[in-house]
C-alpha positions in Angstrom: 160.2 28.2 -83.2 160.7 25.0 -85.2 159.9 24.3 -88.8 159.5 20.8 -90.2 160.1 19.5 -93.7 156.8 18.2 -95.0 158.6 15.7 -97.2 161.1 14.0 -94.9 160.4 15.3 -91.4 163.8 17.1 -90.9 163.4 19.9 -88.3 164.9 23.4 -88.4 165.2 24.7 -84.9 165.8 28.5 -84.8 167.5 28.1 -81.4 170.0 25.6 -82.8 170.3 27.0 -86.3 172.1 24.7 -88.8 175.8 25.3 -88.4 176.8 22.6 -90.8 174.9 24.6 -93.5 176.3 28.0 -92.4 173.3 29.1 -90.5 174.2 30.4 -87.0 172.2 29.4 -83.9 169.5 31.9 -83.2 168.8 32.6 -86.9 165.0 33.2 -87.4 163.3 31.2 -90.2 162.5 34.4 -92.1 166.2 35.2 -92.1 167.2 31.8 -93.5 168.2 32.4 -97.2 165.4 31.8 -99.7 167.6 29.3 -101.6 167.8 27.1 -98.5 167.3 23.4 -99.2 166.5 20.6 -96.8 169.8 18.9 -95.9 168.1 15.4 -96.1 165.9 15.6 -99.1 166.8 18.8 -100.9 163.3 20.4 -101.2 163.0 24.1 -100.9 162.1 26.3 -98.0 158.5 26.4 -99.2 158.1 22.8 -98.2 158.6 23.6 -94.5 155.8 24.2 -92.0 155.7 25.6 -88.5 155.8 22.8 -85.9 
């Protein structure tokens, strides 16, 4: 699954994870920490929608 930031369009891909942010490849969106912020625009996890 992929989740896209509604503000800037950055995409979180569960398969790729976000290693630069300490999130391993294969990490499900529900397992991403609640305090996660978009690396481009800094909005919270609640601003992401399923792609």
